[in-house]
LOKE-916193 format. One record per residue (C-alpha): chain; x, y, z; residue number from 1. Coordinates in steps of 0.5 Angstrom, whole numbers, plus 2048, in hexadecimal, padded with zeros to 3 digits. Each point is the difference from the previous one (the first is absolute). Layout:
% residues N
{chain = A; xx = X; yy = Y; zz = Z; resi = NUM}
...
This chain:
% residues 74
{chain = A; xx = 80A; yy = 81D; zz = 803; resi = 1}
{chain = A; xx = 7FE; yy = 802; zz = 7F9; resi = 2}
{chain = A; xx = 7FE; yy = 7FA; zz = 7FB; resi = 3}
{chain = A; xx = 7FF; yy = 7F8; zz = 801; resi = 4}
{chain = A; xx = 804; yy = 7FB; zz = 7FC; resi = 5}
{chain = A; xx = 7FD; yy = 7F9; zz = 7FF; resi = 6}
{chain = A; xx = 805; yy = 7FB; zz = 801; resi = 7}
{chain = A; xx = 7FC; yy = 7F9; zz = 801; resi = 8}
{chain = A; xx = 7FA; yy = 7FD; zz = 7FE; resi = 9}
{chain = A; xx = 7FD; yy = 7FA; zz = 803; resi = 10}
{chain = A; xx = 7F9; yy = 7FC; zz = 7FF; resi = 11}
{chain = A; xx = 7FD; yy = 7FE; zz = 807; resi = 12}
{chain = A; xx = 7FA; yy = 7FB; zz = 802; resi = 13}
{chain = A; xx = 7FB; yy = 803; zz = 805; resi = 14}
{chain = A; xx = 7FC; yy = 7FC; zz = 805; resi = 15}
{chain = A; xx = 7FA; yy = 7FF; zz = 7FC; resi = 16}
{chain = A; xx = 804; yy = 7FD; zz = 7FA; resi = 17}
{chain = A; xx = 800; yy = 807; zz = 7FC; resi = 18}
{chain = A; xx = 807; yy = 802; zz = 7FC; resi = 19}
{chain = A; xx = 803; yy = 807; zz = 802; resi = 20}
{chain = A; xx = 806; yy = 804; zz = 7FD; resi = 21}
{chain = A; xx = 805; yy = 803; zz = 805; resi = 22}
{chain = A; xx = 805; yy = 805; zz = 7FF; resi = 23}
{chain = A; xx = 806; yy = 802; zz = 803; resi = 24}
{chain = A; xx = 802; yy = 807; zz = 800; resi = 25}
{chain = A; xx = 805; yy = 805; zz = 802; resi = 26}
{chain = A; xx = 800; yy = 807; zz = 801; resi = 27}
{chain = A; xx = 805; yy = 804; zz = 7FC; resi = 28}
{chain = A; xx = 802; yy = 807; zz = 800; resi = 29}
{chain = A; xx = 805; yy = 804; zz = 7FC; resi = 30}
{chain = A; xx = 805; yy = 805; zz = 802; resi = 31}
{chain = A; xx = 803; yy = 805; zz = 7FC; resi = 32}
{chain = A; xx = 808; yy = 801; zz = 802; resi = 33}
{chain = A; xx = 804; yy = 805; zz = 7FC; resi = 34}
{chain = A; xx = 804; yy = 7FA; zz = 7FD; resi = 35}
{chain = A; xx = 7FA; yy = 7FB; zz = 7FE; resi = 36}
{chain = A; xx = 7F9; yy = 7FE; zz = 802; resi = 37}
{chain = A; xx = 800; yy = 7FB; zz = 806; resi = 38}
{chain = A; xx = 7FB; yy = 7FB; zz = 801; resi = 39}
{chain = A; xx = 7FE; yy = 7FF; zz = 807; resi = 40}
{chain = A; xx = 7FD; yy = 7F9; zz = 802; resi = 41}
{chain = A; xx = 7FB; yy = 800; zz = 806; resi = 42}
{chain = A; xx = 7FC; yy = 7FA; zz = 803; resi = 43}
{chain = A; xx = 7FD; yy = 7FA; zz = 7FC; resi = 44}
{chain = A; xx = 7F9; yy = 7FE; zz = 801; resi = 45}
{chain = A; xx = 7FB; yy = 7FB; zz = 7FE; resi = 46}
{chain = A; xx = 7F8; yy = 802; zz = 7FE; resi = 47}
{chain = A; xx = 7FB; yy = 7FC; zz = 7FB; resi = 48}
{chain = A; xx = 7FF; yy = 803; zz = 7F9; resi = 49}
{chain = A; xx = 7FA; yy = 803; zz = 803; resi = 50}
{chain = A; xx = 804; yy = 804; zz = 805; resi = 51}
{chain = A; xx = 7FE; yy = 7FD; zz = 807; resi = 52}
{chain = A; xx = 807; yy = 7FF; zz = 804; resi = 53}
{chain = A; xx = 803; yy = 7F9; zz = 801; resi = 54}
{chain = A; xx = 804; yy = 7FE; zz = 806; resi = 55}
{chain = A; xx = 805; yy = 7FA; zz = 7FE; resi = 56}
{chain = A; xx = 800; yy = 7FA; zz = 805; resi = 57}
{chain = A; xx = 806; yy = 7FD; zz = 7FD; resi = 58}
{chain = A; xx = 802; yy = 7FD; zz = 7F9; resi = 59}
{chain = A; xx = 7F9; yy = 7FE; zz = 7FD; resi = 60}
{chain = A; xx = 7FB; yy = 803; zz = 805; resi = 61}
{chain = A; xx = 7FD; yy = 807; zz = 800; resi = 62}
{chain = A; xx = 7FA; yy = 803; zz = 805; resi = 63}
{chain = A; xx = 7FC; yy = 806; zz = 7FD; resi = 64}
{chain = A; xx = 801; yy = 805; zz = 806; resi = 65}
{chain = A; xx = 7F9; yy = 803; zz = 800; resi = 66}
{chain = A; xx = 7FC; yy = 7F9; zz = 800; resi = 67}
{chain = A; xx = 805; yy = 7FB; zz = 803; resi = 68}
{chain = A; xx = 7FF; yy = 7FB; zz = 7FA; resi = 69}
{chain = A; xx = 806; yy = 7FB; zz = 7FF; resi = 70}
{chain = A; xx = 802; yy = 800; zz = 7F8; resi = 71}
{chain = A; xx = 805; yy = 7FB; zz = 7FE; resi = 72}
{chain = A; xx = 805; yy = 801; zz = 7FA; resi = 73}
{chain = A; xx = 7FF; yy = 7FB; zz = 7FA; resi = 74}
């Protein structure tokens, strides 16, 4: 996949009381066909705005993949 498209942003509360910003993004690629340019949408994923990967644990909970810390959407 070539590019990334931001499709959502969330404010998260860490276990230590600090605030973090999460970004939901999806991979996109463009394919040039003879009659038009087509947009191919790839997988969606969550990450912190610092780049650390997040794993959704339901509607309002996320886990930082590298550390296991649980974050709550507010």
